[in-house]
C-alpha positions in Angstrom: 18.9 -0.2 -35.4 15.3 -1.4 -36.3 12.4 -0.2 -34.3 8.7 -0.9 -34.3 6.1 1.7 -35.1 3.8 0.2 -32.6 3.3 2.6 -29.6 2.4 -0.2 -27.3 5.7 -1.9 -27.9 8.1 -0.5 -25.3 11.1 -2.6 -26.6 11.9 -5.7 -28.6 15.6 -6.7 -28.3 17.5 -9.7 -29.4 20.4 -11.2 -27.6 23.0 -13.9 -28.2 23.3 -16.8 -26.0 26.5 -15.5 -24.5 24.5 -12.5 -23.1 25.6 -10.0 -25.7 23.1 -7.7 -27.2 22.3 -8.1 -30.9 20.0 -5.0 -31.0 16.4 -3.8 -31.5 14.3 -5.8 -33.8 10.8 -5.5 -35.2 8.0 -7.9 -34.3 8.0 -9.2 -37.8 11.7 -10.1 -37.4 11.3 -12.1 -34.2 10.8 -15.4 -36.0 14.0 -14.6 -38.1 16.0 -14.1 -35.0 14.7 -17.2 -33.4 15.5 -19.2 -36.5 19.2 -18.5 -35.8 20.9 -20.7 -33.1 21.9 -19.5 -29.7 19.6 -16.4 -29.6 16.7 -15.2 -27.5 14.4 -12.2 -27.6 13.1 -9.9 -24.8 9.9 -8.0 -25.6 8.2 -5.4 -23.4 4.6 -4.3 -24.1 2.4 -1.8 -22.4 -1.4 -2.3 -22.4 -1.4 -3.9 -25.9 -4.6 -4.4 -27.9 -5.9 -7.8 -29.0 -4.2 -7.6 -32.5 -0.8 -7.0 -31.0 -1.2 -10.0 -28.6 -2.2 -12.2 -31.4 0.9 -11.1 -33.3 3.0 -12.0 -30.3 1.2 -15.3 -30.0 2.0 -16.1 -33.7 5.6 -15.2 -33.2 6.2 -17.3 -30.0 3.6 -20.0 -30.3 1.9 -18.9 -27.0 -1.1 -20.7 -25.5 -4.6 -19.4 -26.3 -5.6 -19.3 -22.5 -2.5 -17.3 -21.6 -3.1 -14.7 -24.3 -6.8 -14.5 -23.3 -5.7 -13.7 -19.7 -3.1 -11.2 -20.8 -5.7 -9.3 -22.9 -8.5 -9.4 -20.2 -6.1 -8.2 -17.4 -7.4 -8.0 -13.8 -6.1 -11.5 -13.1 -5.0 -12.9 -9.7 -1.3 -13.4 -8.9 -0.5 -16.9 -10.3 1.9 -19.0 -12.4 0.7 -21.4 -15.1 2.8 -23.9 -17.1 2.0 -24.5 -20.8 4.4 -27.1 -22.2 7.9 -25.8 -22.0 6.8 -22.2 -21.2 5.4 -20.4 -18.3 2.8 -17.6 -17.8 3.0 -15.4 -14.7 0.8 -12.7 -13.4 2.4 -10.4 -10.9 0.7 -7.5 -9.2 2.5 -4.1 -9.1 2.1 -0.9 -7.2 3.1 2.7 -7.6 2.7 5.9 -5.7 1.1 8.6 -7.9 0.6 12.1 -6.4 0.7 10.4 -2.9 -2.0 7.9 -3.8 -1.3 4.2 -4.1 -2.2 2.8 -7.5 -2.2 -0.8 -8.5 -1.4 -2.6 -11.8 -0.3 -5.9 -13.0 2.3 -7.5 -15.3 1.9 -10.6 -17.3 5.0 -12.5 -18.2 5.5 -15.1 -20.9 8.6 -17.0 -20.3 10.1 -19.6 -22.5 13.6 -21.1 -23.3 14.2 -18.4 -25.9 12.0 -15.6 -25.1 10.8 -13.3 -22.3 7.7 -11.1 -22.9 6.4 -8.6 -20.3 3.0 -7.1 -20.6 2.3 -4.2 -18.3 -1.3 -3.1 -17.3 -2.2 -0.2 -15.1 0.2 1.5 -12.6 3.7 0.2 -13.1 7.2 1.4 -13.8 9.0 0.6 -17.1 11.3 -2.4 -16.8 14.0 -0.7 -18.9 16.2 -0.2 -15.7 15.9 -4.0 -15.1 16.9 -4.8 -18.6 19.9 -2.4 -18.5 21.1 -4.1 -15.3 20.9 -7.4 -16.8 22.9 -6.2 -19.9 25.6 -4.9 -17.6 26.2 -8.5 -16.4 26.4 -10.5 -19.8 28.0 -13.4 -18.0 24.7 -13.9 -16.1 22.5 -12.9 -19.0 24.2 -15.8 -20.9 21.8 -18.1 -18.8 19.1 -16.8 -21.2 15.7 -15.3 -20.5 15.7 -16.8 -17.0 18.0 -14.1 -15.8 15.9 -11.4 -17.4 12.9 -13.0 -15.5 14.9 -12.7 -12.3 15.6 -9.0 -13.2 12.0 -8.2 -13.8 10.7 -10.0 -10.5 13.6 -8.3 -8.5 12.7 -4.8 -9.9 9.0 -5.3 -9.0 9.7 -6.4 -5.4 12.4 -3.7 -4.8 10.0 -1.0 -5.8 7.5 -2.1 -3.1 9.9 -1.3 -0.1 9.9 2.4 -0.8 6.1 2.5 -0.8 6.0 0.9 2.6 8.8 3.3 3.8 6.8 6.3 2.6 3.7 5.0 4.5 5.8 4.6 7.7 7.0 8.2 7.3 3.4 9.5 6.8 2.3 7.6 9.9 5.0 9.5 11.9 3.8 12.7 10.5 0.2 12.0 11.3 1.2 11.2 14.9 1.2 15.0 15.6 -2.5 15.1 14.6 -3.3 11.9 16.5 -1.9 13.4 19.8 -3.1 16.9 19.0 -5.6 18.9 21.1 -8.3 18.9 18.5 -9.9 15.9 16.7 -9.5 15.7 12.9 -11.7 13.3 11.0 -9.3 13.6 8.1 -6.7 11.9 10.2 -8.8 8.8 10.8 -9.9 8.7 7.2 -6.3 8.8 6.0 -5.3 6.1 8.5 -8.1 3.9 7.2 -7.3 4.5 3.6 -3.6 3.6 4.3 -4.7 0.4 6.1 -6.9 -0.5 3.2 -4.1 0.1 0.6 -1.7 -2.0 2.7 -4.1 -4.8 2.9 -4.4 -4.8 -1.0 -0.6 -4.6 -1.2 -0.2 -7.6 1.1 -2.6 -9.6 -1.1 -0.3 -8.8 -4.0 2.9 -9.7 -2.3 2.0 -12.8 -0.4 1.2 -15.0 -3.5 4.4 -13.7 -5.1 6.4 -15.6 -2.5 4.7 -18.8 -3.6 5.5 -18.1 -7.2 9.2 -17.5 -6.5 9.3 -20.7 -4.5 7.9 -22.7 -7.4 10.5 -21.1 -9.7 13.2 -22.1 -7.3 12.0 -25.8 -6.7 10.5 -26.5 -10.1 11.2 -26.0 -13.8 14.8 -27.1 -14.0 14.6 -27.0 -17.8 13.9 -23.2 -17.5 15.7 -22.1 -14.3 19.3 -23.2 -14.3 20.8 -24.2 -11.0 23.3 -21.3 -10.9 20.4 -18.8 -11.0 18.3 -20.4 -8.2 20.3 -18.4 -5.6 19.2 -15.2 -7.4 15.6 -16.2 -7.1 16.0 -17.1 -3.5 17.2 -13.5 -3.0 14.0 -12.3 -4.6 12.0 -14.5 -2.3 14.0 -13.0 0.7 13.1 -9.5 -0.5 9.5 -10.4 -1.0 9.4 -11.9 2.5 10.8 -8.7 4.0 8.2 -6.6 2.2 5.5 -8.8 3.4 6.8 -8.6 7.0 7.1 -4.8 6.7 3.5 -4.5 5.4 2.2 -6.6 8.3 4.2 -4.5 10.8 2.8 -1.3 9.2 -0.8 -2.6 9.4 -0.3 -3.3 13.1 1.0 0.2 13.5 -1.9 1.7 11.7 -4.4 -0.3 13.8 -2.7 0.8 16.9 -2.7 4.5 15.6 -6.5 4.3 14.9 -7.3 2.7 18.3 -5.0 5.3 20.1 -6.7 8.1 18.2 -10.3 7.0 19.0 -9.2 6.4 22.7 -7.8 9.9 22.9 -11.0 11.3 21.4 -13.1 9.4 24.1 -10.8 10.7 26.9 -11.1 14.3 25.7 -15.0 13.9 25.5 -14.9 12.6 29.1 -12.9 15.4 30.2 -15.2 17.9 28.5 -18.3 16.2 30.1 -16.6 16.2 33.5 -16.0 20.0 33.3 -19.6 20.7 32.1 -21.0 18.6 34.9 -18.8 20.5 37.4 -19.9 23.9 36.2 -23.5 22.7 36.2 -23.1 21.5 39.8 -21.9 24.9 40.8 -24.7 26.7 39.1 -27.2 24.3 40.6 -26.7 25.5 44.2 -27.5 29.3 43.6 -30.3 28.3 41.2 -31.9 26.2 44.0 -31.6 28.9 46.6 -32.8 31.8 44.4 -35.7 29.6 43.2 -37.0 29.3 46.8 -37.0 33.0 47.3 -38.6 33.6 44.0 -41.9 32.1 45.2 -44.8 34.4 46.0 -45.1 33.6 49.8 -45.6 36.3 52.4 -43.6 34.6 55.2 -40.2 33.6 54.0 -37.2 32.8 56.3 -35.3 35.9 57.1 -37.1 37.9 54.4 -37.8 40.9 56.6 -34.3 41.4 58.0 -32.1 44.0 56.4 -29.0 41.7 56.4 -30.9 38.7 54.8 -30.0 39.5 51.2 -26.2 39.9 51.7 -26.2 36.8 54.0 -27.9 34.8 51.3 -25.3 36.0 48.7 -22.5 35.1 51.0 -24.0 31.7 51.6 -24.3 31.0 47.8 -20.7 32.2 47.4 -19.5 29.8 50.1 -21.5 26.8 48.6 -20.2 27.5 45.1 -16.6 27.9 46.4 -16.8 24.7 48.3 -18.1 22.8 45.2 -15.3 24.4 43.1 -12.6 23.4 45.6 -13.9 19.9 45.8 -14.1 19.5 41.9 -10.6 20.9 41.6 -9.2 18.4 44.1 -11.0 15.7 42.2 -9.5 17.1 38.9 -12.8 17.7 37.3 -12.0 21.3 36.6 
């Protein structure tokens, strides 16, 4: 079984037109495989350098602009037609240590080849390839079924991300409705909302790409596979709807958190104002009798001091009862 010594080449596998696997081949042997009738090649690359991309271009006759985009990376989600071949850019996402990281996959797709180029955060497409190999009757449709497998793998890996976000929001609800305010909760909610916005910008254009694959390019996408691409569109639509719902949940959670913080601050201010009102009454009375005047009301009577204390207690008690009934304390 021939293997390439290029570490950036994840796999390079040849297939017969009936969907059966020929085996691994080297990059130099691609042209020999394609010279045989009823064969096609599936190549997987991970962050290749310019020399490797030029080698792939020579083997498959790829367009210069597509190779330039694949080397530069950081492209928008799109689909471009170059003669009888297509160049697709699809955004990918992956949770790494609880943080959402984004990458992209460039796909060169022709009648007899499928080349995937991964950049950044993305999972290997080996599981998608194995799934396709388990259904050789569908893989007999050529690289188009491999393209379906890759797109379906990308979209299906987005749903667990949204599900994890939903579970994290449910865990953060304890902090949202907690007695104490945590700025870290608001910061995490904001980060999640930002990540979901970026994720939505990656998923929404993918729906348009799949729609084009369904409606256009009959020479590349056979009629019997269009139902499979419609299934990918349906999954992408569900992911997009789930992201929109999660963004609304996060917006509501942020607003509820801020509202609860404002209510708690108001409650604290009401209590402080209530205690200040109770302290104001004795302060006023004692300030009068603290003035240096000879003749003060009831100053010379022996029961004046206890009477004043009782009066202050009654006033403070009355204020306390009134504030309790008003639920300020």
